[in-house]
C-alpha positions as CSV (number, residue, x, y, z in Angstrom):
1,X,65.4,71.2,67.8
2,X,66.7,74.4,67.1
3,X,70.4,75.4,66.7
4,X,72.2,77.3,69.2
5,X,73.5,80.6,68.3
6,X,76.9,82.0,69.9
7,X,77.1,85.3,71.2
8,X,79.7,87.4,73.1
9,X,78.2,89.1,76.2
10,X,78.8,92.4,76.8
11,X,77.5,92.7,80.4
12,X,77.6,90.3,83.2
13,X,74.2,88.0,83.3
14,X,73.7,86.1,86.5
15,X,73.3,82.2,85.4
16,X,74.8,83.0,81.9
17,X,78.1,84.4,82.2
18,X,80.5,87.3,82.0
19,X,81.3,90.4,80.1
20,X,83.4,89.0,77.2
21,X,82.3,85.5,77.3
22,X,81.2,83.4,74.4
23,X,78.0,81.9,74.8
24,X,75.2,79.9,73.1
25,X,72.0,80.3,73.6
26,X,68.5,79.6,72.3
27,X,68.0,81.8,68.9
28,X,64.4,83.0,70.8
29,X,66.4,84.2,73.6
30,X,69.1,86.2,71.2
31,X,66.5,87.6,69.5
32,X,64.1,88.8,71.7
33,X,66.4,89.6,74.9
34,X,70.3,89.5,74.2
35,X,70.5,91.4,71.6
36,X,67.7,94.4,71.3
37,X,69.1,94.7,75.5
38,X,72.4,95.3,73.8
39,X,73.8,92.5,76.7
40,X,75.4,90.5,74.1
41,X,76.3,90.7,69.8
42,X,76.7,88.2,67.3
43,X,80.4,86.7,67.0
44,X,82.4,87.8,63.6
45,X,86.1,86.7,63.4
46,X,87.2,89.8,64.6
47,X,85.2,89.7,67.8
48,X,86.5,86.3,68.1
49,X,90.0,87.3,68.6
50,X,89.3,90.2,70.4
51,X,87.5,87.7,73.2
52,X,91.0,85.9,72.9
53,X,93.6,88.9,73.6
54,X,91.3,89.7,76.5
55,X,90.7,86.3,78.1
56,X,95.2,86.2,77.3
57,X,95.5,89.5,79.0
58,X,93.3,88.4,81.7
59,X,95.5,84.9,82.4
60,X,98.9,87.2,82.4
61,X,97.2,89.2,85.3
62,X,95.7,86.4,87.5
63,X,99.5,85.3,87.0
64,X,101.1,88.4,88.2
65,X,98.5,88.0,91.5
66,X,99.7,84.4,91.8
67,X,103.2,85.0,92.1
68,X,102.6,88.4,94.4
69,X,100.4,86.0,96.5
70,X,103.4,83.9,96.7
71,X,105.5,86.7,98.0
72,X,103.3,87.7,100.6
73,X,103.2,84.3,101.4
74,X,106.8,83.8,101.8
75,X,107.0,87.3,104.0
76,X,103.9,86.2,106.1
77,X,105.4,82.7,107.0
78,X,108.9,83.9,107.8
79,X,108.3,86.3,110.5
80,X,108.0,85.5,113.9
81,X,104.8,84.7,115.9
82,X,102.7,88.0,116.0
83,X,101.6,89.2,119.5
84,X,98.2,90.3,120.3
85,X,97.6,91.6,123.7
86,X,93.9,90.9,125.5
87,X,92.8,91.6,129.0
88,X,93.3,88.9,131.0
89,X,90.4,86.7,133.1
90,X,90.9,84.0,135.6
91,X,92.5,80.7,134.6
92,X,94.5,82.2,131.7
93,X,91.1,83.0,130.0
94,X,90.5,86.5,127.4
95,X,88.0,89.3,127.8
96,X,86.4,88.6,124.4
97,X,88.1,86.9,121.5
98,X,90.7,87.6,118.8
99,X,89.0,88.6,115.8
100,X,90.1,88.7,112.0
101,X,90.4,92.6,112.6
102,X,92.7,92.4,115.1
103,X,94.8,89.8,113.2
104,X,94.8,91.8,110.2
105,X,96.0,95.0,112.3
106,X,98.9,93.3,114.2
107,X,100.2,91.7,111.1
108,X,99.6,96.0,109.4
109,X,101.7,96.7,112.4
110,X,104.2,94.5,112.6
111,X,105.0,93.6,108.7
112,X,103.7,96.8,107.0
113,X,101.5,94.2,104.8
114,X,97.7,95.4,104.4
115,X,95.8,91.9,104.7
116,X,91.6,92.6,104.2
117,X,90.2,90.7,107.6
118,X,87.6,89.0,105.4
119,X,90.4,86.5,104.0
120,X,91.8,85.8,107.3
121,X,90.4,82.7,109.2
122,X,90.9,82.2,113.1
123,X,90.0,79.6,115.3
124,X,88.3,79.7,118.5
125,X,90.5,81.7,121.1
126,X,89.4,82.4,124.5
127,X,92.9,81.6,126.4
128,X,96.0,82.9,126.3
129,X,98.6,81.0,124.2
130,X,100.0,80.2,120.6
131,X,97.7,79.4,117.8
132,X,97.8,79.2,113.8
133,X,95.4,81.6,111.6
134,X,95.4,80.9,107.7
135,X,95.3,83.5,105.6
136,X,93.9,83.4,101.9
137,X,95.7,85.3,100.1
138,X,94.6,84.0,96.6
139,X,92.6,81.1,95.7
140,X,95.8,79.1,95.6
141,X,97.6,80.9,98.0
142,X,96.7,80.1,101.7
143,X,99.3,81.6,104.6
144,X,99.8,80.2,107.8
145,X,100.5,82.5,110.4
146,X,101.3,82.0,114.1
147,X,99.8,84.4,116.7
148,X,100.5,84.6,120.0
149,X,98.0,86.0,122.3
150,X,99.2,87.8,125.7
151,X,98.0,89.3,128.8
152,X,98.0,93.3,128.4
């Protein structure tokens, strides 16, 4: 069985890894595809040091993002219930539903914090009342915010 070759990727490659990753591949794959296409380079002690410095910088950046997300979580959960006004129908039902965009706009108006609507998880809301909405601020940080749906 042939040995594996260690390479550092220059570009993201689907099932292999991301740019800057240290990967082990078959010699033929490296020789015939990755190296001629300049998608990867052979490992040297200098390149390994560069890879380690990049990983450390990425770890620091992710730690800073997590601290920022924790601060946003504290601000969101400290806030009183946000209100969203919807047109009322019979028996406290509302026309339409409360969407992620409605919640994002309410947070922007009340707190001045901009949240991407795709990170908001809204339960099925068809009636007036109070509900909890989850907001994913970071892969490890999720905030729960209380919203009130009122008649407009």
